[in-house]
C-alpha positions as CSV (number, residue, x, y, z in Angstrom):
1,X,-58.7,-4.3,-37.0
2,X,-58.8,-2.2,-33.1
3,X,-61.2,0.7,-32.7
4,X,-59.7,1.7,-29.7
5,X,-56.1,2.0,-30.3
6,X,-54.6,5.5,-30.8
7,X,-55.1,6.9,-34.6
8,X,-53.3,9.4,-36.1
9,X,-53.4,11.3,-39.2
10,X,-51.1,13.2,-41.0
11,X,-52.2,16.3,-43.3
12,X,-54.5,19.5,-42.0
13,X,-57.2,20.0,-45.1
14,X,-60.4,18.2,-45.9
15,X,-59.1,14.6,-46.2
16,X,-57.7,14.7,-43.0
17,X,-60.5,16.2,-41.4
18,X,-63.1,13.7,-43.0
19,X,-61.1,11.1,-41.9
20,X,-61.6,12.1,-38.4
21,X,-65.6,12.8,-39.0
22,X,-66.0,9.3,-40.6
23,X,-64.1,7.6,-37.4
24,X,-66.3,9.1,-35.3
25,X,-69.4,8.1,-37.3
26,X,-68.6,4.8,-37.8
27,X,-68.0,4.0,-34.2
28,X,-63.7,4.7,-33.7
29,X,-63.8,5.1,-30.0
30,X,-59.7,5.4,-29.2
31,X,-58.4,8.5,-29.3
32,X,-57.8,10.5,-33.1
33,X,-55.2,13.2,-33.2
34,X,-54.8,15.2,-36.7
35,X,-51.0,16.6,-37.2
36,X,-52.0,19.8,-39.4
37,X,-48.8,21.4,-40.8
38,X,-50.5,25.0,-40.5
39,X,-51.5,27.2,-37.9
40,X,-55.6,26.4,-39.2
41,X,-58.3,24.5,-38.1
42,X,-58.7,22.0,-41.5
43,X,-60.4,23.5,-43.9
44,X,-60.9,23.1,-47.4
45,X,-58.9,24.2,-50.6
46,X,-61.6,24.8,-53.5
47,X,-62.9,28.7,-52.4
48,X,-58.8,30.1,-52.3
49,X,-58.8,30.0,-56.8
50,X,-62.5,31.1,-56.1
51,X,-65.1,33.0,-53.6
52,X,-62.9,33.6,-51.4
53,X,-59.8,35.0,-54.2
54,X,-63.6,37.3,-55.1
55,X,-63.7,38.4,-51.9
56,X,-66.6,36.8,-51.8
57,X,-66.8,34.5,-49.1
58,X,-64.9,34.6,-45.6
59,X,-61.6,32.1,-44.5
60,X,-64.1,30.5,-41.4
61,X,-66.7,29.1,-44.4
62,X,-63.4,27.0,-45.3
63,X,-63.1,25.4,-41.9
64,X,-64.1,21.8,-42.5
65,X,-65.8,22.0,-39.1
66,X,-65.7,24.7,-36.5
67,X,-63.2,24.7,-33.1
68,X,-66.1,23.3,-31.3
69,X,-66.8,20.3,-33.4
70,X,-63.7,18.8,-32.5
71,X,-63.2,19.2,-29.1
72,X,-67.2,17.9,-28.9
73,X,-66.3,14.8,-30.6
74,X,-62.6,13.9,-28.9
75,X,-60.5,15.0,-31.9
76,X,-56.9,16.7,-30.5
77,X,-56.1,19.1,-33.5
78,X,-52.1,19.5,-33.0
79,X,-51.7,22.6,-35.4
80,X,-48.6,24.4,-36.6
81,X,-47.1,20.8,-36.3
82,X,-45.6,18.6,-39.0
83,X,-45.1,14.8,-38.5
84,X,-41.2,14.8,-39.4
85,X,-40.6,11.0,-39.2
86,X,-42.4,7.5,-38.9
87,X,-41.6,4.7,-38.1
88,X,-43.8,2.0,-39.2
89,X,-42.1,-1.0,-37.2
90,X,-42.4,0.0,-33.5
91,X,-45.4,2.2,-34.7
92,X,-44.0,6.3,-33.3
93,X,-43.4,9.3,-35.1
94,X,-41.6,12.3,-34.7
95,X,-42.7,16.2,-34.9
96,X,-41.7,19.2,-35.6
97,X,-42.5,20.6,-32.1
98,X,-39.4,17.0,-31.0
99,X,-42.0,15.0,-29.4
100,X,-42.4,11.3,-30.3
101,X,-45.8,9.8,-30.5
102,X,-46.9,6.4,-30.4
103,X,-49.9,5.2,-32.8
104,X,-51.9,1.9,-34.1
105,X,-53.2,2.8,-37.1
106,X,-52.4,5.7,-39.4
107,X,-53.8,7.6,-41.8
108,X,-51.6,9.8,-44.7
109,X,-53.8,12.8,-46.2
110,X,-50.5,14.5,-46.6
111,X,-51.7,16.2,-50.2
112,X,-49.9,18.3,-53.0
113,X,-47.5,21.2,-53.2
114,X,-47.6,23.5,-55.7
115,X,-44.4,22.5,-58.5
116,X,-41.7,25.2,-58.6
117,X,-40.6,26.6,-61.7
118,X,-36.2,26.4,-61.8
119,X,-36.2,30.4,-63.3
120,X,-33.6,32.8,-62.1
121,X,-36.5,35.6,-60.1
122,X,-38.9,33.0,-59.2
123,X,-38.3,33.7,-55.6
124,X,-39.1,37.6,-55.8
125,X,-41.2,39.1,-52.8
126,X,-43.9,39.3,-55.6
127,X,-44.1,35.9,-56.8
128,X,-46.7,33.4,-55.8
129,X,-48.1,29.8,-56.1
130,X,-51.2,29.5,-54.6
131,X,-52.1,26.6,-52.3
132,X,-52.7,28.4,-48.6
133,X,-55.1,30.7,-47.4
134,X,-52.4,33.3,-47.1
135,X,-51.6,32.7,-51.1
136,X,-54.9,33.7,-51.8
137,X,-55.0,36.5,-49.9
138,X,-51.7,38.0,-50.9
139,X,-52.7,37.6,-54.3
140,X,-56.0,39.2,-54.3
141,X,-54.2,42.4,-52.8
142,X,-52.3,42.5,-56.3
143,X,-56.0,42.8,-58.3
144,X,-57.9,46.2,-58.7
145,X,-57.7,48.9,-62.2
146,X,-54.3,49.6,-62.9
147,X,-52.8,46.3,-61.7
148,X,-51.1,44.1,-63.4
149,X,-51.0,40.1,-63.0
150,X,-49.2,37.4,-65.1
151,X,-49.9,33.9,-64.6
152,X,-47.5,31.6,-65.5
153,X,-49.3,28.4,-66.6
154,X,-53.0,27.9,-68.1
155,X,-54.6,25.2,-65.8
156,X,-57.2,24.7,-64.2
157,X,-55.7,27.1,-61.3
158,X,-54.4,29.8,-63.4
159,X,-57.8,29.8,-65.3
160,X,-59.7,30.5,-62.1
161,X,-57.1,32.9,-61.0
162,X,-57.3,35.0,-64.5
163,X,-61.6,34.9,-63.8
164,X,-60.8,36.5,-60.3
165,X,-58.6,39.1,-61.1
166,X,-60.5,40.2,-64.5
167,X,-63.4,40.6,-62.5
168,X,-61.6,42.7,-60.0
169,X,-60.7,44.9,-62.9
170,X,-57.7,43.4,-63.0
171,X,-55.1,43.5,-66.7
172,X,-54.6,40.1,-66.7
173,X,-52.1,38.1,-68.8
174,X,-51.7,34.5,-68.8
175,X,-48.5,32.7,-70.5
176,X,-48.7,29.0,-71.3
177,X,-46.2,26.7,-72.7
178,X,-49.1,24.4,-74.5
179,X,-50.7,25.4,-78.0
180,X,-53.8,25.7,-75.7
181,X,-54.9,26.0,-72.3
182,X,-56.1,22.8,-70.4
183,X,-54.9,21.0,-73.8
184,X,-53.5,17.7,-72.3
185,X,-56.1,17.6,-69.9
186,X,-59.7,18.2,-72.1
187,X,-58.0,17.7,-75.7
188,X,-57.7,19.1,-78.5
189,X,-61.1,19.8,-79.3
190,X,-63.1,21.1,-75.8
191,X,-59.7,23.9,-74.6
192,X,-60.0,26.1,-77.3
193,X,-63.4,26.7,-75.6
194,X,-62.0,27.7,-72.9
195,X,-58.8,30.0,-74.3
196,X,-62.1,32.0,-76.2
197,X,-63.8,32.1,-72.8
198,X,-60.3,34.1,-71.4
199,X,-59.8,35.9,-74.3
200,X,-63.5,37.3,-74.3
201,X,-63.3,38.6,-71.5
202,X,-60.4,40.8,-72.2
203,X,-57.5,38.6,-71.0
204,X,-53.8,38.3,-72.6
205,X,-53.7,34.3,-74.0
206,X,-50.2,33.8,-75.0
207,X,-49.8,30.4,-75.4
208,X,-46.9,28.7,-76.9
209,X,-44.3,30.4,-75.2
210,X,-41.4,29.7,-73.5
211,X,-39.7,31.3,-70.4
212,X,-36.2,32.3,-69.2
213,X,-36.9,33.7,-66.4
214,X,-38.8,36.6,-63.9
215,X,-37.1,39.5,-64.5
216,X,-37.1,41.7,-61.1
217,X,-36.1,45.3,-60.1
218,X,-34.4,45.8,-56.5
219,X,-36.0,42.3,-55.3
220,X,-39.7,42.5,-56.6
221,X,-41.0,40.5,-60.0
222,X,-41.0,43.1,-62.9
223,X,-42.5,41.3,-65.6
224,X,-41.8,38.1,-67.7
225,X,-38.6,37.3,-70.2
226,X,-39.7,35.6,-72.8
227,X,-37.2,33.3,-75.2
228,X,-37.9,35.8,-78.2
229,X,-36.4,38.4,-75.8
230,X,-39.5,40.1,-74.9
231,X,-40.6,40.9,-71.4
232,X,-44.2,40.6,-70.7
233,X,-44.7,43.5,-67.4
234,X,-46.0,42.5,-64.2
235,X,-46.8,43.9,-60.8
236,X,-47.5,40.2,-59.3
237,X,-46.6,37.0,-61.1
238,X,-48.9,33.7,-59.9
239,X,-47.1,30.5,-60.9
240,X,-49.0,27.6,-61.4
241,X,-47.9,24.8,-63.4
242,X,-49.6,21.7,-61.3
243,X,-48.9,20.3,-57.8
244,X,-47.0,17.2,-56.5
245,X,-47.6,14.6,-54.1
246,X,-45.7,15.1,-50.4
247,X,-45.3,11.9,-50.4
248,X,-41.4,12.0,-48.7
249,X,-42.6,10.9,-45.6
250,X,-44.0,7.8,-47.3
251,X,-40.8,7.6,-48.8
252,X,-38.7,7.7,-45.8
253,X,-41.0,5.2,-43.9
254,X,-40.3,2.4,-46.2
255,X,-43.9,2.6,-47.6
256,X,-44.6,1.3,-51.7
257,X,-44.6,4.8,-53.7
258,X,-45.1,5.5,-57.5
259,X,-46.5,8.0,-58.2
260,X,-48.1,8.8,-55.2
261,X,-48.1,6.2,-52.3
262,X,-49.7,2.7,-53.8
263,X,-52.6,1.4,-52.1
264,X,-54.7,-0.3,-53.3
265,X,-58.6,-0.6,-53.6
266,X,-59.7,0.0,-50.0
267,X,-56.9,2.7,-49.9
268,X,-54.6,0.3,-47.7
269,X,-50.8,0.9,-48.7
270,X,-48.4,-1.5,-48.7
271,X,-48.1,-1.6,-44.5
272,X,-51.6,-2.9,-43.4
273,X,-51.6,0.3,-40.5
274,X,-51.6,2.5,-43.0
275,X,-53.8,4.0,-45.4
276,X,-53.6,7.1,-47.7
277,X,-56.5,9.3,-48.8
278,X,-56.5,12.6,-51.1
279,X,-54.0,13.8,-53.1
280,X,-50.9,11.0,-52.5
281,X,-53.7,7.8,-53.1
282,X,-52.5,6.4,-56.5
283,X,-55.3,3.9,-56.0
284,X,-56.0,0.8,-57.7
285,X,-59.7,1.4,-58.6
286,X,-62.3,-1.5,-58.9
287,X,-64.3,0.1,-61.1
288,X,-61.8,1.6,-63.5
289,X,-59.9,-1.3,-63.5
290,X,-56.6,0.3,-63.4
291,X,-54.6,2.8,-61.2
292,X,-55.6,6.0,-60.7
293,X,-54.4,9.7,-58.7
294,X,-56.5,12.5,-58.6
295,X,-55.4,15.8,-57.0
296,X,-59.4,17.3,-56.5
297,X,-61.4,17.9,-53.6
298,X,-63.9,15.3,-54.7
299,X,-61.3,12.2,-53.7
300,X,-60.3,14.2,-50.6
301,X,-64.4,14.2,-49.4
302,X,-64.9,10.8,-50.1
303,X,-62.2,8.6,-49.4
304,X,-62.1,9.2,-45.8
305,X,-65.6,7.2,-45.8
306,X,-64.0,4.3,-46.9
307,X,-61.3,4.4,-44.9
308,X,-63.2,4.7,-41.8
309,X,-65.2,1.4,-42.9
310,X,-62.4,-0.3,-43.5
311,X,-61.0,0.2,-40.2
312,X,-63.7,-0.2,-37.9
313,X,-64.8,-3.6,-39.1
314,X,-65.7,-4.2,-42.9
315,X,-62.9,-3.7,-45.8
316,X,-64.7,-1.3,-47.9
317,X,-63.1,-0.6,-51.6
318,X,-63.7,3.1,-52.5
319,X,-65.0,2.7,-55.8
320,X,-66.3,6.1,-56.6
321,X,-65.0,8.1,-60.3
322,X,-63.3,11.0,-60.5
323,X,-65.2,14.1,-60.6
324,X,-64.1,17.9,-60.1
325,X,-65.5,21.2,-60.9
326,X,-64.8,24.3,-61.7
327,X,-66.3,28.2,-62.1
328,X,-64.8,30.7,-64.1
329,X,-66.5,34.1,-65.0
330,X,-70.4,33.0,-66.1
331,X,-69.2,29.6,-66.8
332,X,-69.9,26.6,-64.5
333,X,-68.2,23.1,-65.5
334,X,-68.3,19.3,-63.9
335,X,-65.9,16.6,-64.9
336,X,-66.7,12.8,-64.1
337,X,-64.7,9.3,-65.1
338,X,-61.0,9.7,-66.4
339,X,-59.4,9.9,-69.9
340,X,-56.2,10.6,-69.6
341,X,-54.2,11.3,-73.6
342,X,-53.8,8.3,-75.2
343,X,-57.3,6.3,-73.7
344,X,-60.1,7.6,-75.8
345,X,-60.7,7.7,-79.4
346,X,-62.1,11.0,-80.0
347,X,-64.5,13.3,-77.9
348,X,-68.0,13.9,-78.9
349,X,-69.9,16.8,-78.4
350,X,-73.7,17.5,-77.5
351,X,-74.8,20.8,-77.4
352,X,-73.4,24.4,-78.9
353,X,-70.2,25.4,-77.2
354,X,-70.4,28.5,-78.6
355,X,-73.1,30.0,-76.2
356,X,-71.6,27.5,-73.8
357,X,-74.2,25.5,-72.9
358,X,-72.9,21.8,-74.2
359,X,-71.6,19.0,-72.6
360,X,-68.6,16.5,-73.9
361,X,-67.8,12.8,-73.9
362,X,-64.8,11.1,-74.3
363,X,-65.3,7.9,-75.8
364,X,-63.1,5.0,-76.5
365,X,-63.1,2.8,-80.2
366,X,-65.3,0.6,-78.8
367,X,-67.7,4.0,-78.0
368,X,-67.6,3.0,-74.8
369,X,-67.5,6.5,-72.3
370,X,-65.1,7.0,-70.5
371,X,-65.8,10.7,-68.9
372,X,-68.3,13.7,-69.1
373,X,-68.0,17.2,-68.6
374,X,-71.1,19.3,-68.7
375,X,-70.9,23.4,-69.1
376,X,-73.8,25.3,-68.0
377,X,-76.0,22.1,-68.2
378,X,-76.9,21.0,-64.8
379,X,-78.2,17.7,-63.4
380,X,-76.5,15.3,-65.9
381,X,-74.7,13.5,-63.2
382,X,-76.4,10.5,-62.3
383,X,-76.9,9.8,-65.9
384,X,-73.2,10.5,-66.6
385,X,-72.2,7.9,-64.0
386,X,-74.4,5.3,-65.0
387,X,-72.9,5.5,-68.6
388,X,-69.4,5.2,-67.6
389,X,-70.2,2.2,-65.5
390,X,-72.2,0.7,-67.8
391,X,-69.5,0.2,-70.1
392,X,-72.1,-0.5,-73.3
393,X,-70.9,1.1,-76.1
394,X,-73.0,3.9,-77.1
395,X,-74.7,5.3,-80.8
396,X,-72.4,8.1,-81.4
397,X,-74.7,10.0,-83.5
398,X,-77.9,9.4,-80.3
399,X,-74.7,10.2,-78.0
400,X,-74.7,13.8,-79.5
401,X,-77.7,14.5,-80.2
402,X,-80.0,16.5,-77.6
403,X,-83.3,15.2,-78.0
404,X,-82.2,12.0,-77.0
405,X,-82.3,11.1,-73.5
406,X,-79.5,10.1,-71.3
407,X,-81.1,7.5,-69.7
408,X,-82.1,5.5,-73.1
409,X,-78.0,5.0,-74.0
410,X,-77.1,3.4,-71.0
């Protein structure tokens, strides 16, 4: 593949900026253009449910690179400009500004968008979804003593926003349809520990509830109406019910899609001149031997290096295991691996969840470890990776025993 043609990156987040960075690091000499839909340089999103939301960091700290970096590395960032049409045959695209641009190789890094709740009142002025810096700034303005914030959804975003709001003295209620928060992600053995974390900090956690609408007064949310007729009062409402990959452009261009853009082990799409990275990439993972699509920071951070290597001459498979992290109150956790519902037989716990210092292992019927999580215990990630990749059946009793070094299990 040529290293001097016009390479276009569609998207303005971490994956886009890292794609440009690794292309230059690996010797790509041609022009590189990033089309960023937002009127910002590419930035990372985790701070907007963590430090930035808590007022502990500034927006500039979330930028992947400062403005000068793009100038020095001859990367053209077209801010506030989206790609609205893509022609993979003639290798042209049309932008929201109305111009047509030729390209030789293209990387899709369009990310994901919050799923919308199709209920009355969700379009009220003080109802929010969290995705952008503007969203985070607006939500933060509703924090503080005497203010009531209702979160619809008890996933990672909902719990992190709840922690930030509660720490600011806000009266917080979480409304979750499942029996526990994070139930689908962590399972019934682990999710109750995160529920207790929030209730111990004074959050009103309401599970197994059905929401019928957001009650409004004069165009503003005043509460959330439940199916039993109760109205949970609110001064603001944040909806966090997951995200969906933004694949409309790929679909219109005729790329193969299914729960994202279908890519091979090297992140190449059904068109050999188009790659996909980050949230949208439904990746044929060579280590896991299955397709995975991961909506987390580490994927956007790490996949671009493999794509850049493939574009500059050496086809490179992406082999990193899925990884994510979360910070809530005094709890920090990391999770690595892939253990969706139905893939594991049981969860083995090592340590003491009651003091929030433990590890958890998702294990299949052959006692192979599929995924691991550490809570307030650090420097174990290398052992976790080795344990998963070994595919070795482990002794469950030893896995649960803190006195047995993890390195002895693989």
